[in-house]
C-alpha positions in Angstrom: 129.0 5.0 -45.8 131.6 6.0 -48.2 130.6 6.3 -52.2 133.1 2.9 -52.4 131.9 0.4 -49.8 128.4 1.6 -50.9 130.0 0.0 -54.3 131.7 -2.7 -53.3 128.0 -3.7 -51.5 126.3 -3.5 -54.4 128.9 -5.1 -55.6 128.7 -8.3 -53.6 125.4 -8.2 -53.6 125.1 -8.7 -57.0 127.8 -11.9 -57.7 125.7 -13.4 -54.6 122.3 -13.1 -56.7 124.7 -13.7 -59.8 125.9 -17.5 -58.3 122.3 -18.4 -56.9 120.8 -17.6 -60.2 123.7 -19.8 -61.9 122.6 -22.4 -59.4 119.1 -22.4 -60.5 119.6 -21.9 -63.9 121.6 -25.5 -64.0 119.5 -27.0 -62.1 117.7 -30.2 -64.2 115.2 -32.3 -64.6 115.3 -36.1 -66.4 112.1 -38.6 -67.2 113.3 -41.7 -65.6 112.0 -44.8 -63.7 112.1 -43.9 -59.7 112.6 -46.8 -57.3 110.9 -47.2 -54.4 109.8 -49.6 -51.0 106.9 -49.4 -49.2 105.8 -49.8 -45.5 102.8 -48.8 -43.1 104.2 -45.3 -43.5 104.2 -44.8 -47.0 107.3 -44.6 -49.9 110.5 -44.5 -49.5 113.1 -43.8 -52.3 115.0 -46.9 -51.9 118.7 -46.8 -51.5 120.0 -49.5 -53.9 119.0 -50.4 -57.4 116.2 -53.1 -58.2 118.3 -56.2 -58.9 120.6 -55.4 -55.7 116.6 -55.3 -53.3 116.3 -59.0 -51.8 112.8 -57.8 -51.4 111.2 -60.3 -47.9 107.3 -62.4 -48.4 105.0 -59.7 -47.9 107.3 -56.4 -49.4 105.7 -53.6 -51.7 107.8 -52.6 -54.5 106.2 -49.5 -56.5 108.0 -47.9 -59.9 107.2 -44.6 -60.5 108.1 -42.9 -64.0 108.1 -39.1 -63.9 110.6 -36.2 -64.4 113.1 -34.6 -61.4 115.7 -33.6 -60.3 117.0 -35.8 -57.7 115.5 -38.5 -55.2 114.0 -35.5 -53.1 112.7 -34.4 -55.8 110.8 -37.3 -57.7 107.6 -37.8 -56.8 106.0 -41.3 -55.3 103.6 -43.8 -56.7 100.1 -42.7 -56.5 98.6 -45.5 -55.0 99.4 -46.7 -51.3 101.7 -49.9 -51.2 98.6 -52.1 -49.2 100.1 -55.6 -50.0 97.2 -56.8 -48.1 95.3 -55.2 -51.3 97.7 -56.3 -53.9 98.6 -59.8 -52.8 94.9 -61.1 -51.2 94.5 -63.3 -54.3 98.1 -65.0 -54.1 97.9 -67.1 -51.3 101.1 -68.3 -49.3 103.2 -71.5 -50.8 106.0 -72.9 -49.3 109.3 -72.3 -51.0 108.4 -69.1 -52.6 107.5 -66.1 -52.1 105.2 -63.1 -52.8 105.7 -59.5 -53.7 103.2 -56.8 -54.3 104.5 -54.5 -57.3 102.6 -51.3 -58.0 103.4 -50.1 -61.5 103.5 -46.3 -62.3 103.6 -45.1 -65.4 103.2 -41.7 -64.5 101.1 -38.1 -66.2 100.7 -36.8 -69.5 102.3 -34.0 -68.6 105.5 -35.7 -67.4 105.6 -38.6 -70.6 107.7 -38.1 -73.7 106.5 -36.8 -76.7 103.7 -38.8 -78.6 102.9 -40.9 -76.0 100.8 -41.8 -73.3 101.0 -43.1 -70.0 98.8 -46.2 -69.7 97.7 -46.0 -66.3 99.0 -47.2 -62.8 98.4 -50.8 -62.1 99.6 -53.2 -59.9 100.4 -57.0 -59.0 100.9 -59.8 -56.8 104.3 -61.6 -58.1 105.2 -64.8 -56.7 108.8 -65.7 -57.2 111.7 -67.3 -55.4 112.4 -66.7 -52.3 115.7 -64.9 -53.5 114.8 -63.4 -56.1 115.0 -59.6 -56.5 113.3 -56.0 -57.2 114.0 -56.5 -60.6 113.0 -60.5 -60.4 109.6 -59.6 -59.4 108.9 -57.0 -61.6 109.6 -59.0 -64.4 107.5 -61.4 -63.2 104.9 -59.3 -64.0 105.3 -56.3 -66.2 107.0 -58.0 -69.3 108.9 -56.9 -71.8 111.3 -54.9 -69.7 114.1 -52.0 -71.1 117.1 -51.5 -70.1 120.4 -50.0 -71.6 123.7 -50.5 -71.5 124.6 -49.4 -68.1 122.2 -51.2 -66.5 119.5 -48.9 -66.0 115.6 -49.2 -66.2 114.2 -47.4 -69.3 111.0 -49.0 -69.8 107.9 -51.3 -67.6 105.6 -53.4 -69.9 107.4 -51.5 -73.2 106.4 -47.9 -71.8 108.2 -45.6 -72.9 108.2 -46.9 -76.3 111.7 -44.9 -76.7 114.4 -43.1 -74.8 116.1 -43.7 -71.3 116.9 -41.0 -68.5 117.0 -37.8 -70.8 117.3 -34.0 -69.5 114.4 -32.6 -69.6 115.2 -28.4 -70.4 114.0 -26.6 -67.7 113.1 -27.5 -64.3 110.7 -30.3 -63.7 107.6 -31.7 -65.8 108.9 -29.4 -68.4 109.3 -30.7 -72.3 112.2 -31.0 -75.1 115.4 -33.3 -74.1 119.2 -33.1 -74.4 120.2 -36.2 -75.2 123.7 -36.2 -74.3 122.8 -36.4 -69.9 121.5 -39.2 -68.6 119.1 -39.4 -65.1 121.5 -41.1 -62.3 122.0 -44.9 -62.3 121.8 -45.0 -58.5 118.2 -44.3 -56.6 119.9 -42.2 -54.3 122.6 -40.1 -57.0 122.1 -36.2 -57.5 121.8 -33.8 -60.5 122.4 -29.9 -60.8 123.8 -27.4 -58.6 121.3 -28.2 -55.3 122.2 -30.8 -52.8 120.2 -33.3 -51.3 117.6 -31.4 -49.2 116.6 -29.4 -52.2 119.1 -26.0 -51.5 122.1 -25.0 -53.3 125.1 -27.2 -53.3 127.9 -27.1 -51.3 130.2 -25.6 -53.9 127.7 -22.0 -54.7 127.5 -22.1 -50.5 131.6 -21.8 -51.2 131.7 -19.6 -53.5 129.0 -17.2 -52.3 131.4 -16.7 -49.3 134.5 -16.4 -50.4 132.8 -13.5 -52.4 131.6 -12.1 -49.3 134.2 -12.1 -47.6 136.2 -10.3 -50.7 134.0 -8.0 -50.6 134.5 -7.0 -46.4 138.3 -7.0 -47.0 137.9 -4.5 -49.7 135.8 -2.4 -47.6 137.9 -2.8 -44.8 140.5 -1.6 -47.1 139.2 1.2 -49.0 138.5 2.1 -45.2 142.0 2.4 -44.0 142.9 4.5 -46.8 140.7 6.7 -46.1 142.2 7.2 -42.2 
């Protein structure tokens, strides 16, 4: 390979690494309450917010406070979704439904500065048949705090302040950037990563463009030498 071709190849490799590095640097964590739906197979990240979900009698709803980048990265509640156990002492009653609620405030590493997460707890909410998951949560875990966009900020008063702030670094870090908020939608993603945790489409397109330009430059240099 000629010196020109080697130089161009090194330029392409450097540009690719720079793009990948930029994607990693843009990844951000957010400290917020995520919403989960439980079943016999475990926990699934909810596709709708708790105010929109109308769980059936016998459902299990989970809430986990943690630092995460998106739905793929979010930490699940650390208790199994076991309706029979949570609602063992709450018999069925006509005109109402029972919803098992798992509330996991997370670990000390996820807590805002100066706060200590309360213990994980479960509760069986007896609510009206048409009640939402948010109403079931309110029945067993007041006070709740929401922001102006209806994002759930605090359960049973935890955390005392803040609502979905961006956390510096990737995940599990400390310090905040007050200008950013966690996704309002349970399924929204942030940063430069796709839903599968890999680079986003924009990063991949940029890499492809750099590679094509590099290949074209090498070919042109060879034609000139020929």
